[in-house]
ZALO-901352 format. One record per atom (N, C-alpha, C): residue in three letters; residue number from 1; x, z, y; atom name. Coordinates in nm, 4 decimals, padded with zeros to 6 digits. Layout:
BEGIN
NODE rest  nr       xx       zz       yy atom
NODE  ALA NUM        X        Z        Y   CA
...
% end
This chain:
BEGIN
NODE rest  nr       xx       zz       yy atom
NODE  MET   1  01.6411 -01.6798 -00.5949    N
NODE  MET   1  01.5959 -01.5582 -00.6581   CA
NODE  MET   1  01.5684 -01.5888 -00.8037    C
NODE  THR   2  01.6094 -01.4995 -00.8906    N
NODE  THR   2  01.5839 -01.5185 -01.0327   CA
NODE  THR   2  01.4466 -01.4647 -01.0680    C
NODE  ARG   3  01.3802 -01.5363 -01.1537    N
NODE  ARG   3  01.2473 -01.4971 -01.1988   CA
NODE  ARG   3  01.2604 -01.3962 -01.3121    C
NODE  LEU   4  01.1801 -01.2910 -01.3042    N
NODE  LEU   4  01.1827 -01.1900 -01.4099   CA
NODE  LEU   4  01.1018 -01.2383 -01.5288    C
NODE  PRO   5  01.1384 -01.1980 -01.6495    N
NODE  PRO   5  01.0583 -01.2361 -01.7659   CA
NODE  PRO   5  00.9237 -01.1641 -01.7635    C
NODE  ALA   6  00.8220 -01.2283 -01.8203    N
NODE  ALA   6  00.6894 -01.1661 -01.8285   CA
NODE  ALA   6  00.7005 -01.0407 -01.9134    C
NODE  ARG   7  00.6346 -00.9343 -01.8676    N
NODE  ARG   7  00.6430 -00.8086 -01.9404   CA
NODE  ARG   7  00.5289 -00.7176 -01.8997    C
NODE  GLU   8  00.5082 -00.6170 -01.9801    N
NODE  GLU   8  00.4171 -00.5084 -01.9438   CA
NODE  GLU   8  00.5016 -00.4124 -01.8608    C
NODE  VAL   9  00.4655 -00.3926 -01.7361    N
NODE  VAL   9  00.5485 -00.3120 -01.6470   CA
NODE  VAL   9  00.5227 -00.1636 -01.6659    C
NODE  ASN  10  00.6221 -00.0865 -01.6306    N
NODE  ASN  10  00.6094  00.0582 -01.6259   CA
NODE  ASN  10  00.5241  00.0916 -01.5037    C
NODE  VAL  11  00.4502  00.2001 -01.5086    N
NODE  VAL  11  00.3658  00.2374 -01.3952   CA
NODE  VAL  11  00.4504  00.2756 -01.2748    C
NODE  LYS  12  00.5688  00.3288 -01.2972    N
NODE  LYS  12  00.6532  00.3741 -01.1871   CA
NODE  LYS  12  00.7389  00.2585 -01.1348    C
NODE  PRO  13  00.7264  00.2280 -01.0048    N
NODE  PRO  13  00.8113  00.1227 -00.9480   CA
NODE  PRO  13  00.9589  00.1620 -00.9570    C
NODE  THR  14  01.0427  00.0627 -00.9703    N
NODE  THR  14  01.1857  00.0905 -00.9804   CA
NODE  THR  14  01.2528  00.0761 -00.8446    C
NODE  GLU  15  01.3602  00.1491 -00.8278    N
NODE  GLU  15  01.4385  00.1405 -00.7045   CA
NODE  GLU  15  01.4988  00.0008 -00.6903    C
NODE  GLN  16  01.5363 -00.0600 -00.8029    N
NODE  GLN  16  01.5931 -00.1948 -00.7990   CA
NODE  GLN  16  01.4920 -00.2940 -00.7417    C
NODE  CYS  17  01.3680 -00.2850 -00.7858    N
NODE  CYS  17  01.2638 -00.3738 -00.7334   CA
NODE  CYS  17  01.2429 -00.3479 -00.5842    C
NODE  TRP  18  01.2395 -00.2204 -00.5459    N
NODE  TRP  18  01.2211 -00.1855 -00.4045   CA
NODE  TRP  18  01.3331 -00.2471 -00.3197    C
NODE  GLN  19  01.4570 -00.2364 -00.3648    N
NODE  GLN  19  01.5697 -00.2903 -00.2892   CA
NODE  GLN  19  01.5623 -00.4423 -00.2779    C
NODE  ARG  20  01.5209 -00.5092 -00.3843    N
NODE  ARG  20  01.5046 -00.6550 -00.3775   CA
NODE  ARG  20  01.4026 -00.6920 -00.2707    C
NODE  LEU  21  01.2927 -00.6185 -00.2656    N
NODE  LEU  21  01.1896 -00.6455 -00.1649   CA
NODE  LEU  21  01.2436 -00.6216 -00.0240    C
NODE  GLN  22  01.3208 -00.5154 -00.0059    N
NODE  GLN  22  01.3742 -00.4833  00.1264   CA
NODE  GLN  22  01.4809 -00.5826  00.1705    C
NODE  ASN  23  01.5425 -00.6504  00.0755    N
NODE  ASN  23  01.6417 -00.7523  00.1092   CA
NODE  ASN  23  01.5784 -00.8860  00.1449    C
NODE  SER  24  01.4482 -00.8973  00.1309    N
NODE  SER  24  01.3770 -01.0188  00.1703   CA
NODE  SER  24  01.3361 -01.0057  00.3170    C
NODE  PRO  25  01.3850 -01.0934  00.4042    N
NODE  PRO  25  01.3453 -01.0841  00.5448   CA
NODE  PRO  25  01.1933 -01.0907  00.5633    C
NODE  PHE  26  01.1262 -01.1725  00.4830    N
NODE  PHE  26  00.9802 -01.1833  00.4948   CA
NODE  PHE  26  00.9132 -01.0520  00.4568    C
NODE  ARG  27  00.9482 -00.9940  00.3432    N
NODE  ARG  27  00.8838 -00.8703  00.2959   CA
NODE  ARG  27  00.9186 -00.7513  00.3846    C
NODE  ALA  28  01.0420 -00.7451  00.4314    N
NODE  ALA  28  01.0878 -00.6299  00.5096   CA
NODE  ALA  28  01.0277 -00.6254  00.6498    C
NODE  ARG  29  00.9704 -00.7345  00.6957    N
NODE  ARG  29  00.9189 -00.7357  00.8332   CA
NODE  ARG  29  00.7826 -00.6689  00.8473    C
NODE  PHE  30  00.7148 -00.6418  00.7380    N
NODE  PHE  30  00.5798 -00.5860  00.7472   CA
NODE  PHE  30  00.5839 -00.4411  00.7926    C
NODE  ARG  31  00.5004 -00.4104  00.8916    N
NODE  ARG  31  00.4867 -00.2767  00.9490   CA
NODE  ARG  31  00.3396 -00.2531  00.9793    C
NODE  LEU  32  00.2980 -00.1282  00.9724    N
NODE  LEU  32  00.1607 -00.0960  01.0121   CA
NODE  LEU  32  00.1514 -00.0997  01.1636    C
NODE  ASN  33  00.0463 -00.1657  01.2143    N
NODE  ASN  33  00.0232 -00.1604  01.3580   CA
NODE  ASN  33 -00.0421 -00.0262  01.3916    C
NODE  THR  34 -00.0627 -00.0001  01.5189    N
NODE  THR  34 -00.1173  00.1285  01.5626   CA
NODE  THR  34 -00.2527  00.1563  01.4997    C
NODE  HIS  35 -00.3380  00.0554  01.4944    N
NODE  HIS  35 -00.4724  00.0727  01.4386   CA
NODE  HIS  35 -00.4661  00.1076  01.2899    C
NODE  ASP  36 -00.3861  00.0346  01.2140    N
NODE  ASP  36 -00.3754  00.0602  01.0700   CA
NODE  ASP  36 -00.3129  00.1969  01.0416    C
NODE  ALA  37 -00.2135  00.2362  01.1214    N
NODE  ALA  37 -00.1521  00.3687  01.1036   CA
NODE  ALA  37 -00.2535  00.4787  01.1346    C
NODE  ALA  38 -00.3311  00.4610  01.2415    N
NODE  ALA  38 -00.4337  00.5604  01.2761   CA
NODE  ALA  38 -00.5367  00.5707  01.1639    C
NODE  TYR  39 -00.5738  00.4570  01.1068    N
NODE  TYR  39 -00.6696  00.4566  00.9957   CA
NODE  TYR  39 -00.6122  00.5319  00.8759    C
NODE  LEU  40 -00.4856  00.5068  00.8440    N
NODE  LEU  40 -00.4205  00.5737  00.7316   CA
NODE  LEU  40 -00.4259  00.7253  00.7485    C
NODE  TYR  41 -00.3938  00.7738  00.8673    N
NODE  TYR  41 -00.3886  00.9182  00.8878   CA
NODE  TYR  41 -00.5268  00.9788  00.9087    C
NODE  ALA  42 -00.6217  00.9015  00.9584    N
NODE  ALA  42 -00.7587  00.9532  00.9727   CA
NODE  ALA  42 -00.8255  00.9673  00.8358    C
NODE  LYS  43 -00.8090  00.8681  00.7508    N
NODE  LYS  43 -00.8705  00.8708  00.6175   CA
NODE  LYS  43 -00.7898  00.9546  00.5191    C
NODE  GLY  44 -00.6587  00.9533  00.5362    N
NODE  GLY  44 -00.5704  01.0239  00.4440   CA
NODE  GLY  44 -00.5212  00.9312  00.3344    C
NODE  VAL  45 -00.4010  00.9573  00.2880    N
NODE  VAL  45 -00.3390  00.8729  00.1858   CA
NODE  VAL  45 -00.4225  00.8672  00.0576    C
NODE  PRO  46 -00.4779  00.9796  00.0078    N
NODE  PRO  46 -00.5573  00.9696 -00.1156   CA
NODE  PRO  46 -00.6760  00.8728 -00.1030    C
NODE  GLN  47 -00.7446  00.8745  00.0104    N
NODE  GLN  47 -00.8585  00.7839  00.0292   CA
NODE  GLN  47 -00.8112  00.6390  00.0404    C
NODE  VAL  48 -00.7024  00.6162  00.1108    N
NODE  VAL  48 -00.6492  00.4800  00.1243   CA
NODE  VAL  48 -00.6029  00.4280 -00.0120    C
NODE  LEU  49 -00.5463  00.5139 -00.0953    N
NODE  LEU  49 -00.5071  00.4706 -00.2302   CA
NODE  LEU  49 -00.6291  00.4423 -00.3170    C
NODE  ALA  50 -00.7390  00.5122 -00.2936    N
NODE  ALA  50 -00.8644  00.4787 -00.3636   CA
NODE  ALA  50 -00.9093  00.3389 -00.3228    C
NODE  HIS  51 -00.8945  00.3063 -00.1937    N
NODE  HIS  51 -00.9248  00.1703 -00.1482   CA
NODE  HIS  51 -00.8322  00.0708 -00.2182    C
NODE  ALA  52 -00.7046  00.1066 -00.2318    N
NODE  ALA  52 -00.6082  00.0173 -00.2977   CA
NODE  ALA  52 -00.6514 -00.0118 -00.4410    C
NODE  ARG  53 -00.6914  00.0922 -00.5141    N
NODE  ARG  53 -00.7364  00.0706 -00.6526   CA
NODE  ARG  53 -00.8551 -00.0250 -00.6561    C
NODE  ASP  54 -00.9479 -00.0082 -00.5635    N
NODE  ASP  54 -01.0651 -00.0950 -00.5569   CA
NODE  ASP  54 -01.0256 -00.2386 -00.5215    C
NODE  PHE  55 -00.9403 -00.2545 -00.4201    N
NODE  PHE  55 -00.8969 -00.3894 -00.3807   CA
NODE  PHE  55 -00.8256 -00.4595 -00.4956    C
NODE  VAL  56 -00.7384 -00.3880 -00.5645    N
NODE  VAL  56 -00.6640 -00.4476 -00.6761   CA
NODE  VAL  56 -00.7609 -00.4896 -00.7861    C
NODE  ALA  57 -00.8547 -00.4029 -00.8197    N
NODE  ALA  57 -00.9512 -00.4349 -00.9261   CA
NODE  ALA  57 -01.0384 -00.5542 -00.8878    C
NODE  ARG  58 -01.0825 -00.5599 -00.7625    N
NODE  ARG  58 -01.1752 -00.6664 -00.7220   CA
NODE  ARG  58 -01.1061 -00.7963 -00.6829    C
NODE  ARG  59 -00.9888 -00.7902 -00.6231    N
NODE  ARG  59 -00.9269 -00.9093 -00.5653   CA
NODE  ARG  59 -00.8073 -00.9640 -00.6422    C
NODE  LEU  60 -00.7503 -00.8836 -00.7315    N
NODE  LEU  60 -00.6228 -00.9225 -00.7915   CA
NODE  LEU  60 -00.6218 -00.9185 -00.9438    C
NODE  ALA  61 -00.7071 -00.8369 -01.0042    N
NODE  ALA  61 -00.6975 -00.8099 -01.1481   CA
NODE  ALA  61 -00.7440 -00.9244 -01.2375    C
NODE  ALA  62 -00.8289 -01.0110 -01.1876    N
NODE  ALA  62 -00.8792 -01.1216 -01.2704   CA
NODE  ALA  62 -00.7647 -01.2156 -01.3086    C
NODE  ALA  63 -00.7809 -01.2848 -01.4195    N
NODE  ALA  63 -00.6787 -01.3799 -01.4639   CA
NODE  ALA  63 -00.6543 -01.4879 -01.3588    C
NODE  CYS  64 -00.7608 -01.5361 -01.2983    N
NODE  CYS  64 -00.7522 -01.6391 -01.1942   CA
NODE  CYS  64 -00.8408 -01.5963 -01.0771    C
NODE  PRO  65 -00.7921 -01.5083 -00.9895    N
NODE  PRO  65 -00.8751 -01.4608 -00.8787   CA
NODE  PRO  65 -00.9162 -01.5754 -00.7867    C
NODE  PRO  66 -01.0383 -01.5689 -00.7314    N
NODE  PRO  66 -01.0791 -01.6711 -00.6346   CA
NODE  PRO  66 -00.9837 -01.6718 -00.5152    C
NODE  ASP  67 -00.9535 -01.7898 -00.4664    N
NODE  ASP  67 -00.8648 -01.8065 -00.3501   CA
NODE  ASP  67 -00.7297 -01.7384 -00.3694    C
NODE  ASP  68 -00.6762 -01.7425 -00.4917    N
NODE  ASP  68 -00.5478 -01.6767 -00.5161   CA
NODE  ASP  68 -00.4430 -01.7314 -00.4206    C
NODE  GLY  69 -00.3678 -01.6419 -00.3618    N
NODE  GLY  69 -00.2692 -01.6787 -00.2605   CA
NODE  GLY  69 -00.3225 -01.6609 -00.1207    C
NODE  LYS  70 -00.4542 -01.6442 -00.1084    N
NODE  LYS  70 -00.5163 -01.6269  00.0233   CA
NODE  LYS  70 -00.6133 -01.5095  00.0251    C
NODE  GLN  71 -00.6204 -01.4339 -00.0851    N
NODE  GLN  71 -00.7221 -01.3297 -00.0954   CA
NODE  GLN  71 -00.6873 -01.2024 -00.0192    C
NODE  THR  72 -00.5634 -01.1857  00.0211    N
NODE  THR  72 -00.5233 -01.0635  00.0907   CA
NODE  THR  72 -00.4931 -01.0954  00.2364    C
NODE  PRO  73 -00.5746 -01.0426  00.3287    N
NODE  PRO  73 -00.5462 -01.0653  00.4714   CA
NODE  PRO  73 -00.4098 -01.0070  00.5100    C
NODE  MET  74 -00.3530 -01.0576  00.6163    N
NODE  MET  74 -00.2225 -01.0100  00.6628   CA
NODE  MET  74 -00.2338 -00.8771  00.7370    C
NODE  ARG  75 -00.3513 -00.8435  00.7848    N
NODE  ARG  75 -00.3712 -00.7183  00.8582   CA
NODE  ARG  75 -00.5168 -00.6772  00.8467    C
NODE  GLY  76 -00.5484 -00.5596  00.9008    N
NODE  GLY  76 -00.6860 -00.5130  00.8996   CA
NODE  GLY  76 -00.7071 -00.3902  00.8130    C
NODE  HIS  77 -00.6091 -00.3563  00.7297    N
NODE  HIS  77 -00.6166 -00.2363  00.6457   CA
NODE  HIS  77 -00.4735 -00.2048  00.6017    C
NODE  PRO  78 -00.4367 -00.0762  00.5985    N
NODE  PRO  78 -00.2999 -00.0432  00.5567   CA
NODE  PRO  78 -00.2631 -00.0986  00.4188    C
NODE  VAL  79 -00.3596 -00.1059  00.3285    N
NODE  VAL  79 -00.3315 -00.1580  00.1942   CA
NODE  VAL  79 -00.2920 -00.3049  00.2009    C
NODE  PHE  80 -00.3583 -00.3840  00.2842    N
NODE  PHE  80 -00.3255 -00.5266  00.2935   CA
NODE  PHE  80 -00.1805 -00.5452  00.3392    C
NODE  VAL  81 -00.1400 -00.4691  00.4399    N
NODE  VAL  81 -00.0031 -00.4800  00.4914   CA
NODE  VAL  81  00.0960 -00.4384  00.3823    C
NODE  ALA  82  00.0658 -00.3285  00.3137    N
NODE  ALA  82  00.1535 -00.2813  00.2058   CA
NODE  ALA  82  00.1613 -00.3831  00.0924    C
NODE  GLN  83  00.0509 -00.4500  00.0629    N
NODE  GLN  83  00.0537 -00.5510 -00.0434   CA
NODE  GLN  83  00.1493 -00.6644 -00.0088    C
NODE  HIS  84  00.1497 -00.7081  00.1161    N
NODE  HIS  84  00.2428 -00.8142  00.1543   CA
NODE  HIS  84  00.3864 -00.7621  00.1542    C
NODE  GLY  85  00.4059 -00.6390  00.1973    N
NODE  GLY  85  00.5394 -00.5802  00.1980   CA
NODE  GLY  85  00.5964 -00.5573  00.0591    C
NODE  THR  86  00.5088 -00.5468 -00.0408    N
NODE  THR  86  00.5532 -00.5216 -00.1787   CA
NODE  THR  86  00.5337 -00.6407 -00.2715    C
NODE  ALA  87  00.4923 -00.7531 -00.2178    N
NODE  ALA  87  00.4683 -00.8737 -00.2985   CA
NODE  ALA  87  00.3666 -00.8468 -00.4088    C
NODE  THR  88  00.2635 -00.7689 -00.3747    N
NODE  THR  88  00.1525 -00.7442 -00.4670   CA
NODE  THR  88  00.0239 -00.8011 -00.4084    C
NODE  CYS  89  00.0372 -00.9039 -00.3273    N
NODE  CYS  89 -00.0751 -00.9613 -00.2533   CA
NODE  CYS  89 -00.1492 -01.0698 -00.3304    C
NODE  CYS  90 -00.0844 -01.1354 -00.4252    N
NODE  CYS  90 -00.1492 -01.2419 -00.5025   CA
NODE  CYS  90 -00.0807 -01.2522 -00.6383    C
NODE  ARG  91 -00.1417 -01.3269 -00.7270    N
NODE  ARG  91 -00.0864 -01.3382 -00.8620   CA
NODE  ARG  91  00.0468 -01.4138 -00.8625    C
NODE  GLY  92  00.0626 -01.5074 -00.7700    N
NODE  GLY  92  00.1899 -01.5788 -00.7609   CA
NODE  GLY  92  00.3052 -01.4856 -00.7252    C
NODE  CYS  93  00.2823 -01.3973 -00.6284    N
NODE  CYS  93  00.3862 -01.3012 -00.5897   CA
NODE  CYS  93  00.4096 -01.1984 -00.6999    C
NODE  LEU  94  00.3024 -01.1569 -00.7669    N
NODE  LEU  94  00.3198 -01.0638 -00.8790   CA
NODE  LEU  94  00.4077 -01.1254 -00.9875    C
NODE  GLU  95  00.3889 -01.2542 -01.0121    N
NODE  GLU  95  00.4695 -01.3211 -01.1140   CA
NODE  GLU  95  00.6145 -01.3359 -01.0682    C
NODE  LYS  96  00.6324 -01.3824 -00.9458    N
NODE  LYS  96  00.7666 -01.4092 -00.8947   CA
NODE  LYS  96  00.8494 -01.2814 -00.8782    C
NODE  TRP  97  00.7910 -01.1776 -00.8210    N
NODE  TRP  97  00.8658 -01.0573 -00.7862   CA
NODE  TRP  97  00.8625 -00.9488 -00.8934    C
NODE  HIS  98  00.7543 -00.9425 -00.9699    N
NODE  HIS  98  00.7361 -00.8304 -01.0621   CA
NODE  HIS  98  00.7292 -00.8727 -01.2090    C
NODE  GLY  99  00.7315 -01.0034 -01.2357    N
NODE  GLY  99  00.7296 -01.0510 -01.3735   CA
NODE  GLY  99  00.5957 -01.0362 -01.4429    C
NODE  ILE 100  00.4883 -01.0247 -01.3651    N
NODE  ILE 100  00.3536 -01.0118 -01.4222   CA
NODE  ILE 100  00.2907 -01.1509 -01.4211    C
NODE  PRO 101  00.2664 -01.2100 -01.5375    N
NODE  PRO 101  00.2245 -01.3506 -01.5429   CA
NODE  PRO 101  00.0842 -01.3742 -01.4884    C
NODE  ARG 102  00.0684 -01.4941 -01.4337    N
NODE  ARG 102 -00.0646 -01.5409 -01.3917   CA
NODE  ARG 102 -00.1440 -01.5803 -01.5152    C
NODE  GLY 103 -00.2740 -01.5964 -01.4953    N
NODE  GLY 103 -00.3583 -01.6493 -01.6018   CA
NODE  GLY 103 -00.4011 -01.5476 -01.7052    C
NODE  VAL 104 -00.3616 -01.4230 -01.6878    N
NODE  VAL 104 -00.3989 -01.3148 -01.7795   CA
NODE  VAL 104 -00.4491 -01.1997 -01.6930    C
NODE  PRO 105 -00.5641 -01.1405 -01.7259    N
NODE  PRO 105 -00.6111 -01.0276 -01.6440   CA
NODE  PRO 105 -00.5071 -00.9150 -01.6408    C
NODE  LEU 106 -00.5003 -00.8457 -01.5286    N
NODE  LEU 106 -00.4099 -00.7316 -01.5189   CA
NODE  LEU 106 -00.4600 -00.6187 -01.6078    C
NODE  SER 107 -00.3704 -00.5611 -01.6835    N
NODE  SER 107 -00.4052 -00.4457 -01.7670   CA
NODE  SER 107 -00.4212 -00.3234 -01.6761    C
NODE  PRO 108 -00.4834 -00.2173 -01.7261    N
NODE  PRO 108 -00.4899 -00.0939 -01.6463   CA
NODE  PRO 108 -00.3508 -00.0437 -01.6052    C
NODE  THR 109 -00.2522 -00.0588 -01.6924    N
NODE  THR 109 -00.1155 -00.0171 -01.6591   CA
NODE  THR 109 -00.0601 -00.1013 -01.5454    C
NODE  GLN 110 -00.0831 -00.2319 -01.5500    N
NODE  GLN 110 -00.0352 -00.3198 -01.4432   CA
NODE  GLN 110 -00.1065 -00.2898 -01.3114    C
NODE  GLN 111 -00.2364 -00.2624 -01.3169    N
NODE  GLN 111 -00.3088 -00.2257 -01.1950   CA
NODE  GLN 111 -00.2526 -00.0960 -01.1367    C
NODE  ALA 112 -00.2234  00.0005 -01.2225    N
NODE  ALA 112 -00.1648  00.1271 -01.1762   CA
NODE  ALA 112 -00.0275  00.1031 -01.1138    C
NODE  TYR 113  00.0494  00.0110 -01.1704    N
NODE  TYR 113  00.1805 -00.0237 -01.1151   CA
NODE  TYR 113  00.1658 -00.0811 -00.9742    C
NODE  VAL 114  00.0708 -00.1722 -00.9552    N
NODE  VAL 114  00.0488 -00.2318 -00.8231   CA
NODE  VAL 114  00.0146 -00.1225 -00.7224    C
NODE  VAL 115 -00.0751 -00.0328 -00.7592    N
NODE  VAL 115 -00.1132  00.0764 -00.6685   CA
NODE  VAL 115  00.0068  00.1680 -00.6423    C
NODE  ALA 116  00.0895  00.1908 -00.7431    N
NODE  ALA 116  00.2094  00.2733 -00.7239   CA
NODE  ALA 116  00.3070  00.2067 -00.6269    C
NODE  MET 117  00.3192  00.0744 -00.6329    N
NODE  MET 117  00.4041  00.0026 -00.5369   CA
NODE  MET 117  00.3493  00.0192 -00.3955    C
NODE  ILE 118  00.2179  00.0069 -00.3804    N
NODE  ILE 118  00.1545  00.0236 -00.2492   CA
NODE  ILE 118  00.1793  00.1657 -00.1979    C
NODE  GLU 119  00.1629  00.2638 -00.2855    N
NODE  GLU 119  00.1863  00.4033 -00.2456   CA
NODE  GLU 119  00.3314  00.4237 -00.2020    C
NODE  LEU 120  00.4255  00.3674 -00.2764    N
NODE  LEU 120  00.5666  00.3790 -00.2404   CA
NODE  LEU 120  00.5915  00.3186 -00.1026    C
NODE  TRP 121  00.5337  00.2023 -00.0764    N
NODE  TRP 121  00.5506  00.1384  00.0538   CA
NODE  TRP 121  00.4934  00.2276  00.1641    C
NODE  LEU 122  00.3745  00.2829  00.1425    N
NODE  LEU 122  00.3139  00.3698  00.2437   CA
NODE  LEU 122  00.4007  00.4935  00.2683    C
NODE  GLN 123  00.4586  00.5496  00.1635    N
NODE  GLN 123  00.5445  00.6675  00.1788   CA
NODE  GLN 123  00.6709  00.6352  00.2576    C
NODE  ARG 124  00.7282  00.5186  00.2314    N
NODE  ARG 124  00.8585  00.4864  00.2908   CA
NODE  ARG 124  00.8502  00.4087  00.4211    C
NODE  ARG 125  00.7437  00.3348  00.4417    N
NODE  ARG 125  00.7411  00.2445  00.5565   CA
NODE  ARG 125  00.6379  00.2788  00.6629    C
NODE  ALA 126  00.5411  00.3628  00.6326    N
NODE  ALA 126  00.4412  00.3988  00.7333   CA
NODE  ALA 126  00.5068  00.4873  00.8390    C
NODE  PRO 127  00.4633  00.4742  00.9642    N
NODE  PRO 127  00.5187  00.5623  01.0673   CA
NODE  PRO 127  00.4799  00.7071  01.0385    C
NODE  PRO 128  00.5551  00.8017  01.0922    N
NODE  PRO 128  00.5205  00.9419  01.0683   CA
NODE  PRO 128  00.3819  00.9745  01.1237    C
NODE  ALA 129  00.3174  01.0687  01.0597    N
NODE  ALA 129  00.1855  01.1122  01.1070   CA
NODE  ALA 129  00.2019  01.1769  01.2441    C
NODE  PRO 130  00.1021  01.1585  01.3306    N
NODE  PRO 130  00.1122  01.2214  01.4626   CA
NODE  PRO 130  00.1150  01.3737  01.4488    C
NODE  ALA 131  00.1887  01.4366  01.5371    N
NODE  ALA 131  00.1985  01.5827  01.5354   CA
NODE  ALA 131  00.0671  01.6435  01.5823    C
NODE  ALA 132  00.0366  01.7594  01.5294    N
NODE  ALA 132 -00.0834  01.8313  01.5734   CA
NODE  ALA 132 -00.0632  01.8736  01.7185    C
NODE  PRO 133 -00.1687  01.8671  01.7982    N
NODE  PRO 133 -00.1535  01.9047  01.9387   CA
NODE  PRO 133 -00.1157  02.0524  01.9522    C
NODE  ALA 134 -00.0306  02.0812  02.0501    N
NODE  ALA 134  00.0103  02.2188  02.0762   CA
NODE  ALA 134 -00.0950  02.2876  02.1623    C
NODE  GLY 135 -00.0998  02.4165  02.1538    N
NODE  GLY 135 -00.1923  02.4921  02.2374   CA
NODE  GLY 135 -00.3260  02.5111  02.1700    C
NODE  PRO 136 -00.4171  02.5765  02.2402    N
NODE  PRO 136 -00.5472  02.6063  02.1799   CA
NODE  PRO 136 -00.6282  02.4798  02.1558    C
NODE  GLN 137 -00.7023  02.4818  02.0476    N
NODE  GLN 137 -00.7933  02.3724  02.0166   CA
NODE  GLN 137 -00.9231  02.3952  02.0928    C
NODE  GLN 138 -01.0043  02.2942  02.1056    N
NODE  GLN 138 -01.1278  02.3057  02.1817   CA
NODE  GLN 138 -01.2163  02.4182  02.1284    C
NODE  LEU 139 -01.2303  02.4304  01.9971    N
NODE  LEU 139 -01.3142  02.5357  01.9420   CA
NODE  LEU 139 -01.2562  02.6740  01.9686    C
NODE  ASP 140 -01.1238  02.6850  01.9786    N
NODE  ASP 140 -01.0616  02.8134  02.0086   CA
NODE  ASP 140 -01.1044  02.8656  02.1451    C
NODE  LEU 141 -01.1355  02.7762  02.2355    N
NODE  LEU 141 -01.1750  02.8172  02.3699   CA
NODE  LEU 141 -01.3117  02.8850  02.3704    C
NODE  LEU 142 -01.3904  02.8636  02.2665    N
NODE  LEU 142 -01.5232  02.9228  02.2597   CA
NODE  LEU 142 -01.5211  03.0630  02.2004    C
NODE  LEU 143 -01.4114  03.0998  02.1384    N
NODE  LEU 143 -01.4007  03.2312  02.0764   CA
NODE  LEU 143 -01.3707  03.3366  02.1824    C
NODE  PRO 144 -01.4233  03.4580  02.1630    N
NODE  PRO 144 -01.3891  03.5632  02.2596   CA
NODE  PRO 144 -01.2390  03.5879  02.2568    C
NODE  SER 145 -01.1844  03.6114  02.3716    N
NODE  SER 145 -01.0396  03.6313  02.3774   CA
NODE  SER 145 -01.0038  03.7693  02.3261    C
NODE  GLU 146 -00.8884  03.7762  02.2637    N
NODE  GLU 146 -00.8379  03.9025  02.2111   CA
NODE  GLU 146 -00.7550  03.9696  02.3194    C
NODE  PRO 147 -00.7469  04.1019  02.3147    N
NODE  PRO 147 -00.6602  04.1694  02.4121   CA
NODE  PRO 147 -00.5164  04.1206  02.3962    C
NODE  GLY 148 -00.4510  04.1003  02.5052    N
NODE  GLY 148 -00.3123  04.0557  02.5039   CA
NODE  GLY 148 -00.2974  03.9064  02.4869    C
NODE  ARG 149 -00.4052  03.8372  02.4899    N
NODE  ARG 149 -00.4003  03.6927  02.4718   CA
NODE  ARG 149 -00.4090  03.6197  02.6011    C
% end
């Protein structure tokens, strides 16, 4: 794999970068388990992306994050899985896959780029949201019935 030159990245992930990640057997194998998918849909994508912004700021944005290379668990939150699937899990992967150098704090633009990559992964790789149940809801049963119903 060729290393990208260090640069200030655009906030919007590129399709070329996405395809490179999908061509990696290691990166392409990441999937949300049932628990993580349920969490994603219970909390909602906007709330999970708020968690992503917080995780990136606290665990990844420093020039030399503590335990770099080990700071992102492999499971336990949809953001963690997406970070491994997008190579935004540690500063080494950010440098290798995205051309964002180690040893320099992430700029706000770079942090936004990381979150945008996570969002793209969630949009494309998360399982579909469960369908709403058919038929009357529990609260509907408490309402007086209408004629013809």
